[in-house]
C-alpha positions in Angstrom: 40.1 -38.5 -4.0 38.0 -35.4 -3.5 35.1 -36.9 -5.2 34.9 -39.8 -2.6 35.2 -37.4 0.4 31.9 -37.1 2.4 30.9 -33.5 2.3 30.5 -31.5 5.6 27.0 -30.8 6.7 28.1 -28.0 9.0 26.7 -25.4 6.5 23.2 -26.4 7.6 23.6 -24.6 10.8 22.4 -20.9 10.8 22.2 -18.2 13.5 18.8 -17.2 11.8 16.8 -20.4 12.6 13.4 -18.7 12.5 14.1 -17.1 9.0 15.5 -20.5 7.9 12.2 -22.1 8.8 10.3 -19.4 6.8 12.6 -20.1 3.8 11.5 -23.8 3.9 7.9 -22.7 4.0 8.3 -20.2 1.1 10.0 -23.0 -1.0 7.1 -25.3 -0.4 4.6 -22.5 -1.5 6.9 -21.8 -4.6 6.4 -18.3 -3.7 9.1 -16.9 -6.0 7.9 -19.1 -8.9 6.0 -16.3 -10.7 9.0 -14.0 -10.7 11.1 -16.8 -12.1 8.7 -17.4 -14.9 7.6 -13.9 -15.7 10.7 -11.7 -15.2 13.3 -11.9 -17.9 16.3 -9.6 -17.4 18.6 -9.3 -20.5 21.8 -10.2 -18.8 24.2 -13.1 -19.5 24.6 -15.9 -16.8 28.2 -16.6 -15.6 27.6 -18.3 -12.2 24.1 -17.2 -11.2 21.1 -16.4 -13.3 19.5 -13.0 -13.1 16.4 -14.4 -11.3 18.7 -16.2 -8.7 20.3 -12.9 -8.0 16.9 -11.3 -7.5 16.1 -14.1 -5.2 19.3 -13.5 -3.2 18.3 -9.8 -2.9 14.9 -10.8 -1.6 16.3 -13.1 1.0 18.8 -10.4 2.2 16.0 -8.1 2.7 14.2 -10.7 4.8 17.4 -11.0 6.8 17.2 -7.3 7.7 19.5 -5.7 5.0 18.9 -2.1 4.6 20.8 -2.0 1.3 22.2 -4.6 -1.1 25.7 -3.6 0.2 24.8 -5.8 3.3 24.2 -9.1 1.2 27.8 -10.4 1.9 27.4 -9.8 5.6 23.9 -11.1 6.2 23.5 -13.8 3.5 26.7 -14.8 1.6 28.4 -15.5 5.1 25.4 -17.8 6.1 25.4 -21.0 4.0 22.7 -22.5 6.3 20.3 -19.7 5.5 21.1 -20.1 1.8 20.3 -23.8 2.0 16.9 -23.2 3.8 15.8 -21.0 0.8 17.1 -23.5 -1.8 20.4 -21.9 -2.6 23.8 -23.6 -2.4 25.7 -20.3 -3.0 24.9 -16.6 -3.0 25.9 -14.0 -5.6 28.3 -11.2 -4.4 26.6 -7.9 -3.6 28.1 -6.0 -6.6 26.8 -8.6 -8.9 23.3 -8.3 -7.6 23.5 -4.6 -7.9 24.6 -5.0 -11.6 21.4 -7.2 -12.3 19.2 -4.5 -10.7 20.9 -1.8 -12.9 20.2 -3.9 -16.0 16.5 -3.9 -15.3 14.4 -2.0 -17.7 10.8 -0.5 -17.7 9.6 -3.8 -19.2 11.1 -5.8 -16.4 9.4 -3.6 -13.9 6.1 -4.3 -15.6 6.8 -8.0 -15.6 7.6 -7.8 -11.8 4.2 -6.0 -11.3 2.5 -8.9 -13.2 4.4 -11.5 -11.1 3.4 -9.7 -7.9 -0.2 -9.7 -9.0 0.0 -13.5 -9.5 1.6 -14.1 -6.0 -1.1 -11.8 -4.4 -4.0 -13.6 -6.1 -2.5 -16.9 -5.0 -1.7 -16.2 -1.4 -3.8 -13.3 -0.1 -7.2 -13.5 1.6 -7.9 -9.9 0.2 -8.2 -11.3 -3.2 -10.9 -13.8 -2.0 -13.0 -11.2 -0.2 -16.7 -12.0 0.1 -18.1 -8.9 -1.6 -21.7 -10.1 -1.2 -21.3 -10.2 2.6 -19.4 -7.0 3.4 -17.7 -4.1 1.6 -14.1 -4.4 0.6 -12.3 -1.5 2.4 -9.3 -0.1 0.5 -7.0 2.6 2.1 -4.7 4.6 -0.3 -2.0 7.0 0.8 1.5 8.2 0.0 4.6 8.0 2.1 7.7 10.2 1.7 11.0 8.4 1.3 14.0 10.9 1.8 17.0 9.6 -0.2 20.2 10.7 -1.8 20.5 13.0 -4.8 21.6 10.3 -7.1 18.6 7.8 -6.5 16.2 7.2 -9.3 13.2 9.6 -9.2 14.9 11.7 -6.4 13.6 15.3 -6.6 12.9 18.0 -4.1 9.5 17.6 -2.6 7.5 17.6 0.6 8.7 15.1 3.2 7.4 15.5 6.8 9.9 16.7 9.3 12.6 16.9 6.6 12.9 20.3 5.0 14.9 20.9 1.8 15.3 17.2 1.2 15.3 15.2 -2.0 13.5 12.0 -2.1 10.7 9.8 -3.6 7.1 9.0 -2.8 5.7 5.5 -2.2 2.1 5.1 -3.0 0.3 2.1 -1.4 -3.2 0.5 -1.5 -4.1 -1.4 1.5 -6.8 -4.0 1.9 -7.6 -2.9 5.5 -9.7 -5.8 6.7 -6.8 -8.1 5.9 -3.8 -5.9 6.5 -2.5 -6.7 2.9 -0.6 -4.3 0.7 -2.5 -4.8 -2.5 -0.2 -2.6 -4.8 2.9 -0.5 -4.1 4.2 2.1 -6.7 7.2 4.4 -6.6 6.9 8.1 -7.8 9.0 11.1 -8.0 9.5 13.3 -4.9 7.0 16.0 -6.2 4.2 13.6 -6.9 1.4 13.8 -4.4 -1.9 11.9 -4.1 -3.7 14.4 -6.2 -1.9 12.9 -9.3 -1.1 9.4 -8.0 -4.6 8.4 -7.0 -5.8 7.2 -10.3 -2.7 5.2 -11.2 -2.9 3.4 -7.9 -6.7 2.7 -8.1 -6.2 1.3 -11.7 -3.3 -1.0 -10.5 -5.5 -2.2 -7.5 -8.2 -2.9 -10.0 -5.9 -5.1 -12.0 -4.4 -6.9 -9.0 -7.8 -7.6 -7.5 -9.5 -8.3 -10.9 -12.4 -6.0 -9.9 -15.5 -6.4 -12.2 -18.3 -3.9 -12.1 -20.3 -5.8 -9.4 -17.2 -5.9 -7.1 -16.5 -2.2 -7.6 -19.9 -1.4 -6.3 -19.0 -3.3 -3.1 -15.7 -1.6 -2.7 -15.0 1.4 -0.5 -12.0 3.7 -1.0 -10.8 5.6 2.0 -8.7 8.5 1.1 -7.0 11.5 2.8 -7.6 15.1 1.5 -5.0 14.8 -1.2 -7.3 12.7 -3.3 -10.5 14.5 -2.2 -10.9 16.9 -5.0 -14.2 17.0 -6.9 -12.7 15.6 -10.1 -11.0 12.7 -8.3 -14.2 11.8 -6.3 -16.3 12.0 -9.3 -13.9 9.8 -11.2 -14.2 7.1 -8.5 -18.0 7.4 -8.4 -18.1 7.1 -12.2 -16.5 3.7 -11.8 -19.1 2.6 -9.4 -17.0 2.8 -6.2 -18.0 3.8 -2.7 -16.0 6.8 -1.4 -15.2 7.9 2.1 -12.7 10.8 2.0 -11.8 14.2 3.2 -12.6 17.3 1.0 -9.4 18.6 -0.7 -10.4 22.3 -0.4 -9.9 23.9 3.0 -11.8 27.0 1.8 -14.8 25.0 0.7 -14.8 23.2 4.0 -15.1 26.5 5.9 -18.0 27.4 3.8 -19.8 24.1 4.1 -19.2 24.0 7.9 -21.1 27.3 8.1 -24.3 25.5 7.0 -24.2 23.0 9.9 -27.3 23.7 12.1 -26.3 21.5 14.9 -23.0 20.5 16.2 -22.6 17.2 18.2 -19.7 16.6 20.7 -17.5 13.6 20.0 -17.7 11.4 23.1 -14.2 10.2 22.7 -12.2 13.2 21.8 -12.7 16.5 23.8 -12.8 19.7 21.8 -14.0 17.9 18.7 -17.5 18.3 17.1 -19.3 17.0 14.0 -22.3 18.0 12.2 -24.3 17.4 9.0 -23.7 19.7 6.0 -27.0 21.0 4.8 -25.9 22.4 1.4 -26.9 20.2 -1.5 -24.0 18.3 -3.0 -24.6 19.3 -6.6 -21.0 19.1 -7.7 -21.0 15.2 -7.4 -22.3 12.8 -10.0 -23.9 10.5 -7.4 -25.6 11.3 -4.0 -23.1 11.8 -1.1 -23.4 12.7 2.4 -21.1 15.3 4.0 -20.0 15.8 7.6 -18.2 18.7 8.9 -15.7 18.1 11.7 -14.1 20.9 13.7 -11.4 20.7 16.3 -10.1 23.4 18.7 -6.7 24.5 17.7 -4.0 25.8 20.2 -4.8 29.4 19.3 -8.4 29.0 20.3 -9.8 28.9 16.7 -11.6 26.1 15.1 -9.8 23.9 12.5 -12.5 22.5 10.1 -12.5 19.7 7.7 -15.3 18.0 5.7 -15.7 14.2 5.2 -17.5 13.1 1.9 -19.1 9.7 2.0 -21.5 7.5 -0.2 -22.2 5.1 2.7 -25.7 4.6 4.0 -26.3 4.5 7.8 -26.6 0.8 7.8 -23.2 0.4 6.1 -21.6 2.9 8.4 -22.9 1.1 11.5 -21.8 -2.2 10.1 -18.3 -1.1 9.3 -18.0 0.5 12.7 -19.1 -2.8 14.4 -21.8 -1.0 16.2 -25.2 -2.6 17.3 -27.7 -2.7 14.4 -30.3 -0.7 16.4 -28.1 2.3 16.5 -29.0 3.0 12.9 -32.0 4.8 14.2 -29.9 7.1 16.3 -28.8 10.2 14.3 -26.0 11.0 16.6 -24.6 7.4 16.5 -24.7 7.5 12.7 -22.9 10.9 12.7 
């Protein structure tokens, strides 16, 4: 008798209609396909496969879950949303967590490969026209405070959080497109000084950068990656660099060589000038600009920018009129 009963379609209704529409679109794109084919977790299947449980975790995060403890509340209780993403049922939150606990370093590498495949298939950043304009990549670290038992949780520097444990997330951004190219998790004590090269190498793999493309790629980096060794490493690989010098002491010395300071028309109490000391420490020619801002105590705070960009490239990236190339102050 139960086999002849018409099933109810009420489960098709969901309070998250917009997210359900997104689920239908992602299914049409087969967005999760590379994860399904490339990530193989050594865990037996009882009701749901390991990849299905990863998919449930993914959908829960899209639904606003801050932790997998919220899967039951946000996804398991919403059959309509499950159906929109192609699932007729949802794994229980503790089962999803067990799958994540079963993941190994190999599975993480498989996930990185799957994410590379997804990025290359879907992102305009991968299809950037290098012959027309420079690819602009930003790299930086973000502190993520967390509990003592979290993986990689160690005491480190976290802005506005003293004596906290946490982890560091490193990201490479394709700035023209607003894409996160790669994202990697590091221990709490790791800073950009040691994370820069792994992040650059990961982005090279994701974007499949050949020598000609590296010559048309600009890395924009904060002071943490602006040491002489790191800059020379990037220059040796053919990249353009636009970064802040790591050494505050060296910045003070270089700023003393500026012969003319120019006021910033947009920011009061801010001036810039060309460093006149020859950049002999670098393996390729670079230009250096000293920038100083007035601090609350009345003294000058000084930094130095290091750049391989030509005036034409600077004006183009700043979307300024081409004729401003001949204006030294505009280029500065």
